[in-house]
Phi, psi and omega in degrees: 000142176284189180307138182281136171268113180285333186243138182298325181301317184289320181297315179298319180296320178297318178297321184293326182269359177083014180266353182221120178221031178261168167303151185266356175308130179091349181264163181038061184297136180093351176260145177291129173258152185227142163284153181242134169228122181243127179225157175296153181306327180303327182256357188298319184292318176299319180292320172308315180293325179296320181294314184294326180281342184227066186293337178293307175282338187230056176291114186283132172267310184200151175234124185271154173295156179306137176081346183286144172236356178255115184273149178295332180284358180206074181307132178094346184279169175225118188288350182265353185229338197260025176244143186289353179187141181234159171232137181249127175244141175227129184048039176085357179255140172284118183251346186194143170242132189222165177259357174198158178233012185295322180291346177255003191295143178233148180288351176262006184282131174247127186250133177245124174260124189237136184305152184231148179288346171306334187292331182266357186294322181296325178294319178297318178293324180295335176277005174086024180242108181286149178249123193299316183299328178289313186299321188272356179070033177251165174286147175295150177279139182227140186227140165284142186237180178262007185281116181283147168268161173274127190289158175207118185049229185288347189272111174211158176152191182258157177293141166261141179238156167256148182239137176224127176286132183227140178298144185304324183288347182256355186305308181305316185296314185292324174300313184296316180292307187295330179299339177286344190254073178301324181281000179236035173087351173065210184293159180303155175262349179194145177228129177103223187313108183294331182296341183289343179238020168086016177263119185276328186209112181295337181283352177237074181296153175281334174219154175079196188245141175287144173230154182284153174241123185274165187300326184267017182243158180235133173289133178237137192244127174249147172304149189227137180294353175282354173309313180299328180296313179299312178302314177303317183294305181303325182281350182052049178301143185297325180203135166205155178236137180222171169291152167290142179309130181088346184251092194269165165275119183260118185275177174263005183277135175280145181279000000 
Protein backbone atom coordinates (compact mmCIF):
# COMPACT_ATOMS: atom_id res chain seq x y z
CA UNK A 1 0.00 0.00 0.00
CA UNK A 2 1.12 3.55 -0.70
CA UNK A 3 1.05 6.32 1.92
CA UNK A 4 -1.86 6.14 4.33
CA UNK A 5 -4.38 8.98 4.35
CA UNK A 6 -5.09 9.53 8.06
CA UNK A 7 -7.91 12.04 7.54
CA UNK A 8 -11.09 11.48 5.51
CA UNK A 9 -11.15 14.99 4.04
CA UNK A 10 -7.72 14.56 2.43
CA UNK A 11 -8.63 11.13 1.07
CA UNK A 12 -11.88 12.41 -0.45
CA UNK A 13 -10.07 15.35 -2.03
CA UNK A 14 -7.45 13.03 -3.52
CA UNK A 15 -10.21 10.81 -4.93
CA UNK A 16 -11.99 13.87 -6.37
CA UNK A 17 -8.79 15.01 -8.09
CA UNK A 18 -7.95 11.55 -9.43
CA UNK A 19 -4.89 11.13 -7.22
CA UNK A 20 -6.30 8.20 -5.24
CA UNK A 21 -7.96 5.17 -6.83
CA UNK A 22 -7.11 2.37 -4.39
CA UNK A 23 -9.22 0.37 -1.93
CA UNK A 24 -9.83 2.47 1.18
CA UNK A 25 -9.15 -0.29 3.73
CA UNK A 26 -6.48 0.87 6.19
CA UNK A 27 -7.01 4.57 5.44
CA UNK A 28 -8.58 7.14 7.80
CA UNK A 29 -8.48 4.72 10.76
CA UNK A 30 -11.22 5.35 13.30
CA UNK A 31 -13.60 6.96 10.79
CA UNK A 32 -16.70 5.23 9.45
CA UNK A 33 -16.47 4.09 5.86
CA UNK A 34 -19.58 3.59 3.77
CA UNK A 35 -20.80 1.59 0.81
CA UNK A 36 -22.77 3.61 -1.74
CA UNK A 37 -25.99 2.71 -3.54
CA UNK A 38 -27.68 5.24 -5.82
CA UNK A 39 -31.12 4.41 -7.26
CA UNK A 40 -33.83 6.43 -8.99
CA UNK A 41 -36.48 7.88 -6.68
CA UNK A 42 -39.01 5.42 -8.14
CA UNK A 43 -37.12 2.52 -6.51
CA UNK A 44 -35.84 4.36 -3.41
CA UNK A 45 -38.66 3.42 -1.02
CA UNK A 46 -38.37 -0.28 -1.86
CA UNK A 47 -34.60 -0.11 -1.37
CA UNK A 48 -35.08 1.60 1.99
CA UNK A 49 -37.37 -1.28 2.98
CA UNK A 50 -34.75 -3.76 1.77
CA UNK A 51 -32.14 -2.14 4.02
CA UNK A 52 -34.48 -2.12 7.01
CA UNK A 53 -35.31 -5.79 6.49
CA UNK A 54 -31.65 -6.78 6.04
CA UNK A 55 -29.70 -4.73 8.61
CA UNK A 56 -26.67 -7.06 8.70
CA UNK A 57 -25.56 -6.49 5.08
CA UNK A 58 -27.24 -3.05 4.79
CA UNK A 59 -26.80 -1.00 8.00
CA UNK A 60 -27.89 2.50 6.99
CA UNK A 61 -25.70 5.47 7.88
CA UNK A 62 -27.57 8.10 5.85
CA UNK A 63 -30.12 8.54 3.07
CA UNK A 64 -29.77 11.71 0.99
CA UNK A 65 -32.70 13.64 -0.47
CA UNK A 66 -33.42 13.10 -4.16
CA UNK A 67 -30.83 14.94 -6.25
CA UNK A 68 -28.61 15.81 -3.28
CA UNK A 69 -24.88 15.12 -3.47
CA UNK A 70 -23.60 16.53 -0.14
CA UNK A 71 -24.08 14.10 2.77
CA UNK A 72 -24.60 15.28 6.32
CA UNK A 73 -21.95 12.82 7.52
CA UNK A 74 -19.27 14.67 5.50
CA UNK A 75 -20.04 18.39 5.07
CA UNK A 76 -18.50 19.81 1.90
CA UNK A 77 -18.11 16.40 0.29
CA UNK A 78 -19.65 15.32 -3.00
CA UNK A 79 -21.06 11.82 -3.25
CA UNK A 80 -20.61 11.90 -7.05
CA UNK A 81 -16.87 12.65 -7.08
CA UNK A 82 -15.26 11.74 -3.75
CA UNK A 83 -15.10 7.94 -3.99
CA UNK A 84 -12.05 6.23 -5.58
CA UNK A 85 -14.19 4.23 -8.01
CA UNK A 86 -17.80 3.81 -9.14
CA UNK A 87 -19.76 1.16 -11.02
CA UNK A 88 -22.78 1.78 -13.25
CA UNK A 89 -25.35 -0.98 -13.77
CA UNK A 90 -28.17 -0.98 -16.33
CA UNK A 91 -30.82 -3.71 -16.46
CA UNK A 92 -28.71 -5.77 -14.09
CA UNK A 93 -25.53 -5.58 -16.18
CA UNK A 94 -22.31 -3.83 -15.22
CA UNK A 95 -21.82 -1.39 -18.10
CA UNK A 96 -19.13 0.97 -16.86
CA UNK A 97 -16.53 1.69 -14.19
CA UNK A 98 -15.77 5.36 -13.64
CA UNK A 99 -13.80 7.70 -11.35
CA UNK A 100 -16.78 10.09 -11.06
CA UNK A 101 -20.52 10.06 -11.73
CA UNK A 102 -21.21 13.80 -11.56
CA UNK A 103 -21.50 13.86 -15.36
CA UNK A 104 -24.26 11.20 -15.14
CA UNK A 105 -26.17 12.85 -12.30
CA UNK A 106 -29.95 13.09 -12.32
CA UNK A 107 -32.21 15.06 -10.01
CA UNK A 108 -34.19 11.92 -9.17
CA UNK A 109 -31.18 9.98 -7.86
CA UNK A 110 -31.38 8.99 -4.19
CA UNK A 111 -28.11 8.02 -2.47
CA UNK A 112 -27.83 5.52 0.35
CA UNK A 113 -24.71 5.29 2.53
CA UNK A 114 -24.38 1.85 4.11
CA UNK A 115 -21.93 0.82 6.83
CA UNK A 116 -18.75 -1.03 5.88
CA UNK A 117 -16.70 -3.62 7.74
CA UNK A 118 -13.53 -1.61 7.03
CA UNK A 119 -14.69 0.59 9.90
CA UNK A 120 -13.81 -1.99 12.59
CA UNK A 121 -10.44 -2.93 11.13
CA UNK A 122 -8.54 -0.19 12.98
CA UNK A 123 -9.90 -1.49 16.30
CA UNK A 124 -8.83 -5.02 15.40
CA UNK A 125 -5.34 -3.78 14.48
CA UNK A 126 -5.11 -1.81 17.74
CA UNK A 127 -5.77 -5.09 19.57
CA UNK A 128 -2.61 -6.49 17.98
CA UNK A 129 -4.38 -8.63 15.39
CA UNK A 130 -3.05 -7.97 11.87
CA UNK A 131 -5.37 -8.34 8.88
CA UNK A 132 -3.65 -9.84 5.88
CA UNK A 133 -5.34 -7.85 3.13
CA UNK A 134 -4.39 -4.61 4.90
CA UNK A 135 -0.79 -5.73 5.46
CA UNK A 136 -0.50 -6.82 1.82
CA UNK A 137 -2.25 -3.71 0.44
CA UNK A 138 -4.99 -5.80 -1.19
CA UNK A 139 -8.74 -5.50 -1.40
CA UNK A 140 -10.64 -7.73 1.03
CA UNK A 141 -11.98 -10.99 -0.43
CA UNK A 142 -15.77 -11.03 -0.96
CA UNK A 143 -18.04 -13.92 -1.88
CA UNK A 144 -21.64 -14.49 -2.90
CA UNK A 145 -23.35 -16.94 -0.57
CA UNK A 146 -26.47 -19.10 -0.32
CA UNK A 147 -27.80 -16.98 2.59
CA UNK A 148 -31.09 -15.43 1.39
CA UNK A 149 -31.95 -11.80 2.01
CA UNK A 150 -35.51 -10.74 2.78
CA UNK A 151 -37.04 -9.25 -0.35
CA UNK A 152 -38.58 -5.80 -0.81
CA UNK A 153 -40.23 -4.81 -4.09
CA UNK A 154 -37.83 -5.63 -6.93
CA UNK A 155 -34.91 -6.22 -4.56
CA UNK A 156 -34.18 -9.87 -3.83
CA UNK A 157 -31.12 -12.09 -3.74
CA UNK A 158 -28.45 -13.60 -1.52
CA UNK A 159 -26.03 -12.04 0.93
CA UNK A 160 -22.46 -11.20 -0.04
CA UNK A 161 -19.83 -11.63 2.68
CA UNK A 162 -16.29 -10.43 3.24
CA UNK A 163 -13.71 -12.88 4.59
CA UNK A 164 -10.70 -12.36 6.83
CA UNK A 165 -8.45 -15.21 8.00
CA UNK A 166 -7.88 -14.98 11.76
CA UNK A 167 -5.66 -17.05 14.02
CA UNK A 168 -7.68 -19.52 16.05
CA UNK A 169 -6.55 -17.97 19.32
CA UNK A 170 -7.85 -14.53 18.21
CA UNK A 171 -11.28 -15.53 16.89
CA UNK A 172 -13.22 -14.74 20.07
CA UNK A 173 -11.50 -11.35 20.39
CA UNK A 174 -12.25 -10.38 16.78
CA UNK A 175 -15.88 -11.42 17.17
CA UNK A 176 -16.14 -9.29 20.31
CA UNK A 177 -14.50 -6.24 18.69
CA UNK A 178 -16.53 -6.32 15.49
CA UNK A 179 -19.71 -6.89 17.49
CA UNK A 180 -19.37 -3.35 18.88
CA UNK A 181 -19.80 -1.89 15.38
CA UNK A 182 -23.46 -2.43 14.53
CA UNK A 183 -23.32 0.22 11.81
CA UNK A 184 -20.39 -1.66 10.24
CA UNK A 185 -22.13 -5.07 9.93
CA UNK A 186 -21.39 -6.06 13.54
CA UNK A 187 -20.36 -9.60 14.48
CA UNK A 188 -19.64 -12.24 11.82
CA UNK A 189 -22.45 -14.15 10.15
CA UNK A 190 -20.36 -17.34 9.82
CA UNK A 191 -17.10 -18.84 11.09
CA UNK A 192 -15.30 -21.78 9.51
CA UNK A 193 -16.44 -24.09 6.70
CA UNK A 194 -17.22 -21.89 3.65
CA UNK A 195 -19.23 -24.64 1.95
CA UNK A 196 -21.87 -24.32 4.68
CA UNK A 197 -22.84 -20.91 3.24
CA UNK A 198 -22.47 -21.85 -0.41
CA UNK A 199 -18.87 -20.78 -1.09
CA UNK A 200 -17.11 -23.38 -3.22
CA UNK A 201 -13.54 -22.04 -3.36
CA UNK A 202 -11.96 -19.37 -1.14
CA UNK A 203 -9.20 -18.95 -3.73
CA UNK A 204 -11.78 -17.55 -6.17
CA UNK A 205 -13.57 -14.57 -4.59
CA UNK A 206 -16.42 -12.97 -6.52
CA UNK A 207 -15.06 -9.53 -5.63
CA UNK A 208 -11.73 -8.32 -4.24
CA UNK A 209 -8.49 -10.26 -3.88
CA UNK A 210 -7.83 -13.76 -2.58
CA UNK A 211 -5.51 -14.15 0.40
CA UNK A 212 -3.91 -17.31 1.77
CA UNK A 213 -5.20 -19.03 4.89
CA UNK A 214 -2.55 -20.57 7.14
CA UNK A 215 -2.88 -23.80 9.10
CA UNK A 216 -3.48 -21.99 12.40
CA UNK A 217 -6.12 -19.66 10.94
CA UNK A 218 -9.89 -19.80 10.53
CA UNK A 219 -11.87 -18.01 7.79
CA UNK A 220 -14.36 -15.57 9.31
CA UNK A 221 -17.19 -14.10 7.26
CA UNK A 222 -18.96 -10.77 7.77
CA UNK A 223 -22.07 -9.47 6.00
CA UNK A 224 -20.93 -7.15 3.23
CA UNK A 225 -22.30 -3.94 1.73
CA UNK A 226 -21.64 -5.26 -1.78
CA UNK A 227 -24.85 -7.23 -1.23
CA UNK A 228 -27.00 -4.43 -2.78
CA UNK A 229 -24.90 -4.55 -5.96
CA UNK A 230 -25.53 -8.25 -6.34
CA UNK A 231 -29.22 -7.82 -5.50
CA UNK A 232 -29.55 -4.99 -8.04
CA UNK A 233 -27.96 -7.24 -10.67
CA UNK A 234 -30.27 -10.14 -9.88
CA UNK A 235 -33.29 -7.82 -9.79
CA UNK A 236 -32.32 -6.29 -13.16
CA UNK A 237 -32.84 -2.77 -11.87
CA UNK A 238 -33.08 -0.35 -14.84
CA UNK A 239 -30.18 1.73 -13.51
CA UNK A 240 -28.16 2.01 -10.33
CA UNK A 241 -24.75 3.38 -9.36
CA UNK A 242 -22.53 1.93 -6.66
CA UNK A 243 -19.01 2.21 -5.32
CA UNK A 244 -16.47 -0.15 -6.85
CA UNK A 245 -15.83 -3.05 -4.42
CA UNK A 246 -13.38 -2.01 -1.71
CA UNK A 247 -13.47 1.66 -2.70
CA UNK A 248 -15.63 3.31 -0.05
CA UNK A 249 -16.94 6.74 0.79
CA UNK A 250 -15.05 7.78 3.93
CA UNK A 251 -17.22 9.84 6.28
CA UNK A 252 -16.26 12.32 9.00
CA UNK A 253 -18.05 10.17 11.58
CA UNK A 254 -15.99 8.42 14.24
CA UNK A 255 -16.52 4.67 14.51
